[in-house]
C-alpha positions as CSV (number, residue, x, y, z in Angstrom):
1,M,-34.9,27.1,-11.8
2,R,-37.5,25.4,-14.2
3,N,-40.0,23.0,-12.9
4,S,-39.9,19.4,-14.2
5,Q,-43.4,19.9,-16.0
6,T,-42.0,22.9,-17.8
7,G,-38.6,20.8,-18.8
8,V,-40.5,17.6,-20.1
9,L,-42.6,20.0,-22.3
10,R,-39.7,21.9,-23.5
11,C,-37.9,18.9,-24.1
12,V,-41.3,17.4,-26.1
13,M,-41.6,20.3,-28.3
14,M,-38.2,20.5,-29.2
15,V,-37.8,16.4,-30.0
16,V,-41.0,17.7,-32.5
17,L,-39.1,20.8,-33.6
18,V,-36.0,18.9,-34.9
19,I,-38.2,16.4,-36.5
20,M,-39.6,19.3,-38.4
21,T,-36.1,20.7,-39.2
22,A,-35.3,17.4,-39.9
23,F,-37.7,17.2,-42.6
24,L,-36.7,20.3,-44.5
25,A,-33.0,20.2,-43.5
26,S,-31.1,18.1,-46.1
27,C,-28.2,15.5,-45.2
28,S,-27.0,15.5,-48.9
29,G,-27.4,18.8,-50.0
30,E,-23.5,19.0,-50.4
31,R,-23.1,16.3,-53.0
32,S,-21.0,18.1,-55.4
33,T,-19.3,17.2,-58.4
34,S,-16.4,18.9,-57.1
35,A,-15.9,17.9,-53.6
36,T,-13.5,15.1,-53.3
37,A,-15.1,13.3,-50.2
38,V,-18.4,14.0,-48.4
39,T,-19.1,12.1,-44.7
40,S,-22.6,11.9,-42.5
41,M,-22.8,11.0,-39.0
42,Y,-25.7,8.5,-39.8
43,A,-24.3,7.3,-43.1
44,G,-20.7,6.8,-42.9
45,G,-18.6,8.5,-46.1
46,M,-17.8,8.2,-49.4
47,S,-15.4,9.2,-52.0
48,D,-14.0,8.5,-55.2
49,Q,-11.8,5.5,-53.3
50,G,-14.8,3.9,-51.7
51,F,-17.4,4.1,-48.9
52,V,-16.9,4.1,-45.0
53,Q,-19.6,2.9,-43.1
54,V,-19.9,2.1,-39.0
55,I,-21.7,-1.2,-38.1
56,D,-21.8,-2.4,-35.0
57,E,-19.3,-0.1,-33.4
58,T,-16.9,-0.7,-35.8
59,V,-15.7,1.5,-39.2
60,W,-15.6,-1.0,-42.1
61,Y,-14.2,0.2,-45.5
62,Y,-15.2,-1.0,-49.0
63,D,-12.6,-0.2,-51.7
64,L,-13.8,0.6,-55.0
65,K,-10.9,0.0,-56.9
66,S,-10.4,-3.8,-55.6
67,G,-13.8,-4.5,-54.2
68,N,-12.4,-5.9,-50.8
69,S,-14.2,-4.6,-47.4
70,A,-11.8,-4.3,-44.1
71,A,-12.7,-3.3,-40.2
72,L,-10.1,-0.1,-39.5
73,L,-11.5,1.3,-36.7
74,C,-13.7,0.6,-33.2
75,Q,-15.6,2.4,-31.3
76,N,-15.5,0.8,-28.1
77,K,-12.8,-2.4,-27.3
78,S,-15.2,-4.0,-24.9
79,A,-17.9,-4.8,-28.0
80,C,-15.0,-5.3,-30.6
81,K,-12.7,-7.8,-28.6
82,D,-13.2,-10.7,-30.5
83,N,-12.8,-9.0,-34.0
84,P,-9.5,-9.3,-35.0
85,Y,-9.6,-6.3,-37.5
86,Y,-9.7,-3.6,-35.8
87,K,-6.4,-1.7,-34.6
88,Y,-7.5,1.1,-32.6
89,D,-10.7,2.4,-30.5
90,T,-12.4,6.0,-29.6
91,D,-12.2,5.0,-26.0
92,G,-16.2,4.7,-26.2
93,Y,-16.2,8.3,-27.4
94,Q,-19.2,8.5,-30.3
95,I,-17.9,8.8,-34.0
96,A,-19.6,11.6,-35.6
97,A,-18.5,11.5,-39.1
98,T,-15.6,9.4,-40.8
99,T,-14.5,9.1,-44.3
100,I,-11.6,8.2,-46.8
101,Y,-9.9,10.9,-48.6
102,K,-6.3,10.6,-50.0
103,D,-5.7,6.8,-48.9
104,S,-5.9,8.2,-45.3
105,L,-9.0,7.6,-42.8
106,Y,-10.3,10.8,-41.2
107,T,-12.8,9.9,-38.3
108,F,-14.2,13.0,-36.0
109,V,-15.3,12.0,-32.7
110,T,-17.1,13.8,-30.2
111,T,-15.1,13.6,-27.1
112,S,-17.6,16.4,-24.8
113,V,-19.8,18.8,-24.8
114,N,-18.6,21.3,-27.7
115,E,-15.5,19.3,-28.0
116,T,-14.5,17.2,-31.8
117,A,-11.3,15.2,-32.0
118,L,-10.3,14.7,-35.6
119,Y,-8.1,11.8,-36.3
120,R,-6.1,10.3,-39.4
121,M,-4.9,7.0,-40.0
122,K,-3.4,4.8,-43.1
123,P,-5.9,1.9,-43.4
124,Q,-3.6,-1.6,-43.1
125,V,-0.6,0.4,-41.4
126,D,0.1,1.4,-37.4
127,G,-0.2,4.7,-36.3
128,R,-2.7,7.4,-35.5
129,E,-2.5,11.0,-35.3
130,T,-4.7,13.7,-33.7
131,I,-5.0,16.3,-36.6
132,A,-7.3,19.2,-34.4
133,S,-9.3,19.7,-31.5
134,I,-12.0,21.2,-32.5
135,P,-14.1,23.4,-29.9
136,W,-17.8,22.2,-31.6
137,Q,-19.5,19.5,-32.4
138,I,-20.5,18.3,-35.7
139,A,-24.1,19.5,-36.4
140,S,-26.7,18.5,-38.8
141,G,-25.7,18.2,-42.4
142,N,-22.5,16.3,-44.1
143,V,-18.8,17.1,-43.8
144,L,-17.8,18.2,-47.3
145,I,-13.8,17.6,-48.2
146,Q,-12.6,19.8,-50.8
147,N,-9.1,20.7,-51.4
148,G,-7.8,19.8,-48.4
149,K,-10.0,21.2,-46.2
150,A,-13.0,20.0,-44.3
151,Y,-16.0,22.4,-44.4
152,F,-19.3,21.6,-41.8
153,S,-22.1,22.9,-39.4
154,G,-20.4,23.5,-36.0
155,V,-22.8,23.6,-32.9
156,Q,-22.0,24.8,-29.7
157,Y,-24.9,24.2,-27.2
158,I,-25.6,26.9,-24.5
159,V,-25.7,25.1,-21.0
160,D,-28.3,25.9,-18.5
161,E,-28.1,26.6,-15.0
162,N,-28.7,22.8,-14.8
163,G,-25.6,21.8,-16.7
164,A,-28.2,20.7,-19.5
165,A,-27.6,21.5,-22.9
166,G,-29.9,21.0,-25.9
167,S,-30.9,21.9,-29.4
168,D,-33.4,24.5,-28.5
169,N,-30.4,26.8,-27.6
170,Q,-27.2,26.9,-29.7
171,I,-25.0,28.8,-31.8
172,L,-24.6,27.2,-35.4
173,T,-21.7,28.6,-37.7
174,I,-19.7,26.9,-40.7
175,I,-16.4,25.4,-39.5
176,C,-13.1,25.0,-41.7
177,V,-10.5,22.5,-40.7
178,D,-7.4,22.5,-42.8
179,L,-6.5,18.9,-43.3
180,D,-2.6,19.7,-43.4
181,T,-2.1,22.2,-40.9
182,G,-4.9,21.4,-38.4
183,K,-5.8,24.7,-38.2
184,V,-9.6,25.1,-37.1
185,S,-11.6,28.5,-38.6
186,E,-14.5,29.6,-37.8
187,L,-16.6,31.2,-41.2
188,G,-19.3,33.6,-41.5
189,E,-22.4,34.1,-39.3
190,K,-22.8,32.5,-35.9
191,H,-26.3,32.0,-35.7
192,H,-28.3,31.8,-32.4
193,Y,-31.8,30.6,-32.4
194,E,-33.9,29.3,-29.2
195,G,-36.4,27.3,-30.5
196,G,-34.7,24.6,-33.1
197,S,-32.4,25.4,-36.1
198,S,-30.1,24.0,-38.8
199,I,-27.4,24.2,-41.5
200,D,-27.7,22.2,-44.4
201,S,-26.9,22.4,-48.1
202,I,-23.1,23.3,-47.7
203,S,-21.2,23.7,-51.4
204,V,-18.3,25.4,-52.1
205,A,-17.3,26.6,-56.1
206,E,-15.2,29.5,-56.9
207,N,-13.8,30.7,-53.7
208,K,-17.2,30.9,-52.6
209,L,-19.2,28.5,-49.7
210,R,-23.1,28.3,-50.0
211,Y,-25.3,27.0,-47.3
212,R,-28.9,27.1,-45.8
213,Y,-30.1,28.4,-43.0
214,V,-33.6,26.3,-41.2
215,Y,-35.1,27.6,-38.2
216,A,-38.9,27.4,-36.8
217,E,-41.0,30.4,-36.7
218,M,-44.1,30.4,-34.8
219,T,-46.9,31.5,-32.5
220,D,-47.1,31.0,-28.8
221,E,-50.4,29.6,-29.8
222,Q,-48.7,27.2,-32.5
223,R,-45.8,26.0,-30.0
224,E,-48.2,25.5,-27.2
225,A,-50.2,23.5,-30.2
226,L,-47.2,21.5,-31.2
227,I,-46.2,20.7,-27.9
228,N,-49.8,19.4,-27.1
229,G,-50.1,17.3,-30.3
230,Q,-52.5,19.3,-31.7
231,L,-50.6,20.6,-34.7
232,K,-50.2,18.4,-37.8
233,F,-47.4,17.4,-39.6
234,E,-48.4,19.0,-42.6
235,E,-49.1,22.0,-41.1
236,S,-46.1,22.6,-39.0
237,V,-43.6,22.3,-41.9
238,H,-45.1,25.6,-43.2
239,L,-43.6,26.8,-40.0
240,L,-39.9,26.3,-40.8
241,K,-38.2,29.0,-42.7
242,A,-35.1,29.4,-44.3
243,Q,-32.2,32.0,-45.1
244,F,-29.8,31.0,-47.8
245,Y,-26.1,32.2,-47.2
246,E,-22.6,32.9,-49.0
247,I,-19.2,33.2,-47.6
248,E,-16.0,34.5,-49.6
249,L,-13.5,32.5,-49.0
250,P,-10.6,34.4,-49.4
251,T,-11.5,37.5,-47.2
252,G,-14.2,35.8,-45.0
253,E,-16.9,38.1,-45.7
254,S,-20.7,36.7,-45.4
255,K,-23.7,37.8,-46.6
256,M,-27.5,36.5,-46.8
257,I,-28.0,36.2,-50.7
258,L,-31.6,35.1,-50.6
259,E,-34.6,35.2,-48.0
260,G,-36.9,32.2,-48.3
261,K,-39.8,34.0,-46.8
262,D,-39.5,35.9,-49.9
263,Y,-40.8,33.0,-51.7
264,P,-43.8,31.8,-50.4
265,G,-43.8,28.2,-49.7
266,I,-41.7,25.3,-48.4
267,S,-37.8,26.0,-49.0
268,M,-36.4,22.5,-50.1
269,E,-32.4,22.9,-50.5
270,G,-29.8,24.5,-52.1
271,D,-26.6,24.1,-54.4
272,E,-24.0,26.5,-55.6
273,S,-26.4,27.9,-57.8
274,Y,-29.7,27.8,-57.2
275,A,-32.6,27.1,-53.9
276,Y,-35.0,24.8,-54.4
277,F,-39.1,25.4,-53.2
278,I,-42.5,23.8,-53.2
279,N,-45.5,26.3,-53.6
280,E,-47.8,26.7,-50.8
281,Q,-50.2,24.5,-52.2
282,Q,-47.5,21.9,-52.7
283,T,-48.5,21.4,-56.3
284,K,-45.3,22.9,-58.2
285,V,-41.4,22.8,-57.2
286,F,-39.4,25.9,-58.5
287,R,-36.1,27.1,-58.3
288,I,-34.1,30.9,-57.8
289,S,-31.3,31.6,-59.1
290,F,-28.4,32.8,-57.0
291,E,-27.0,35.1,-59.7
292,D,-30.3,37.1,-61.2
293,F,-33.0,35.5,-58.8
294,G,-34.5,34.3,-61.8
295,Q,-37.5,31.8,-61.0
296,T,-38.1,29.0,-63.2
297,E,-41.0,26.2,-62.5
298,L,-39.7,22.9,-62.9
299,F,-42.4,20.4,-62.3
300,E,-46.0,19.6,-61.0
301,G,-47.6,17.0,-58.7
302,E,-50.0,16.4,-55.6
303,K,-49.0,17.0,-52.0
304,I,-45.2,17.1,-53.1
305,N,-42.7,16.7,-49.7
306,A,-39.2,17.7,-49.7
307,L,-37.1,15.1,-48.3
308,N,-33.5,14.3,-47.0
309,N,-31.0,13.7,-49.4
310,G,-33.5,15.0,-52.2
311,L,-31.1,17.0,-53.9
312,L,-28.6,15.9,-56.5
313,P,-27.0,19.1,-57.6
314,G,-26.4,19.1,-61.6
315,A,-28.5,15.7,-61.5
316,G,-32.0,15.5,-60.2
317,L,-34.2,15.6,-57.1
318,F,-35.9,13.1,-55.2
319,F,-39.3,13.6,-53.8
320,S,-42.6,12.4,-52.4
321,Q,-46.1,12.9,-52.9
322,G,-48.8,12.5,-49.8
323,F,-48.0,10.7,-46.4
324,T,-48.8,7.7,-47.3
325,N,-47.8,7.0,-51.0
326,E,-44.6,4.0,-51.0
327,M,-43.9,5.2,-54.3
328,K,-40.7,7.1,-54.8
329,Y,-40.3,10.1,-57.4
330,Y,-37.2,11.6,-58.9
331,Y,-37.1,14.7,-61.2
332,D,-34.3,14.7,-64.2
333,F,-32.6,17.7,-64.8
334,N,-31.3,16.9,-67.6
335,K,-34.2,15.2,-69.3
336,N,-36.5,17.6,-67.8
337,K,-38.9,14.8,-66.7
338,V,-40.6,13.1,-63.5
339,I,-39.8,9.6,-62.8
340,E,-41.5,7.1,-61.0
341,I,-39.4,4.7,-58.9
342,D,-40.7,1.4,-57.9
343,L,-38.0,-0.2,-55.3
344,Q,-39.3,-2.2,-52.9
345,D,-37.8,-2.6,-49.4
346,T,-35.5,0.3,-50.4
347,S,-35.3,3.7,-48.6
348,F,-34.8,6.9,-50.1
349,P,-31.0,8.4,-50.7
350,I,-29.0,9.0,-47.5
351,L,-26.2,9.9,-48.6
352,A,-24.9,11.2,-52.2
353,F,-21.6,11.4,-53.9
354,N,-20.9,11.7,-57.5
355,N,-22.6,9.1,-59.1
356,W,-23.3,7.0,-56.0
357,L,-26.2,7.0,-53.3
358,A,-26.1,5.2,-49.7
359,V,-29.7,3.8,-49.3
360,G,-31.2,1.3,-46.6
361,K,-32.6,-1.7,-47.4
362,M,-34.0,-4.7,-46.3
363,I,-32.3,-7.5,-46.9
364,D,-33.1,-11.2,-45.8
365,G,-35.1,-9.3,-42.8
366,Q,-32.4,-7.3,-41.8
367,Y,-31.8,-3.4,-42.5
368,Q,-28.3,-2.7,-44.0
369,Q,-26.9,0.3,-45.7
370,V,-25.9,-0.6,-49.6
371,Y,-24.5,1.8,-52.2
372,M,-26.4,2.0,-55.7
373,T,-25.7,4.1,-58.8
374,I,-27.9,6.8,-59.6
375,E,-29.1,5.3,-62.7
376,D,-29.8,1.8,-60.9
377,Y,-31.5,3.8,-58.6
378,A,-34.0,5.9,-61.1
379,A,-34.5,3.1,-63.1
380,G,-35.3,1.0,-60.2
381,N,-32.8,-1.7,-60.8
382,N,-31.9,-4.0,-57.7
383,Q,-28.4,-3.7,-58.4
384,Y,-26.4,-2.7,-55.1
385,I,-22.8,-3.0,-53.6
386,S,-23.0,-4.5,-49.9
387,M,-20.5,-4.0,-47.2
388,K,-18.6,-7.5,-47.2
389,R,-17.8,-8.3,-43.7
390,S,-15.9,-11.5,-42.9
């Protein structure tokens, strides 16, 4: 039986580790020109049809074709009793991810520890059906929908003798849900690491799924310094390590294709073709090919930092320099140049799909999630789409 002090310290340590992992673990590595929809717990969903966002416990949908918005689903009836738009609720359960795909709203709902339900409903049409009961929760990263299947990082928390579960003791793997049949499949490795870990950068191409596994590797002295707040954040990011995996979808065969520790520096993200790194001095960014493991230097800077939602496969890479610099930077793969972005009161991207970015923005003193094209964002143009609520 753990004493209360040990439990508190462990909780503090894991909060810091989660923050550290989030610093490296991308939420937008799943952006892919071949994907048909993507969704995140924190940013809603994006597809070629439009954008979905949870606002005040209500799921709102913006239709790109018509430019209209509609409320589709409520998380809690008590909070939405005055909302005339919603038709269904989730009985207060947390919405883990939701998006529009093939004219239907797909919603992943966390119903209990290690349990997720997937619902499907047609906007503006009565009726909702349960597609699948999934014995996993959605972990960090996005849900990627492609060719009628949803792929995501699944987590099962190990419950201790006190009935508590946390991210310091968990199993991670890739989960696939067939949206037509509801079949749930576990793909590839089951990663069990006591100390904080995550899966991100999921991509699917040519019957292969690739992803990045991130974990913290430190000595007992470093863990103690982390718990006591004596380890600087810029020092702690060097303790996070990454491995890149590939799964053959027809056979289920899985293998590690790149060991991040073989390349000194800080792992950024990966896509279907490359793994990206910052050198140890944080002055250069380079990438490693998954095909021939050739190394290519991309650009130089000062105190370069990896970002959540930084990598836009096939387009470019967002990054910051230093820990107090408010400027945003974007490396354009096609132009082979770094662009300095001056966008006030606007966050770095929090989700990406095709040519669209979801970003946070202060409007009239209030935070809102809005949508911008990559071109407008990189050019510093203050052009955006906001969810129209009425």
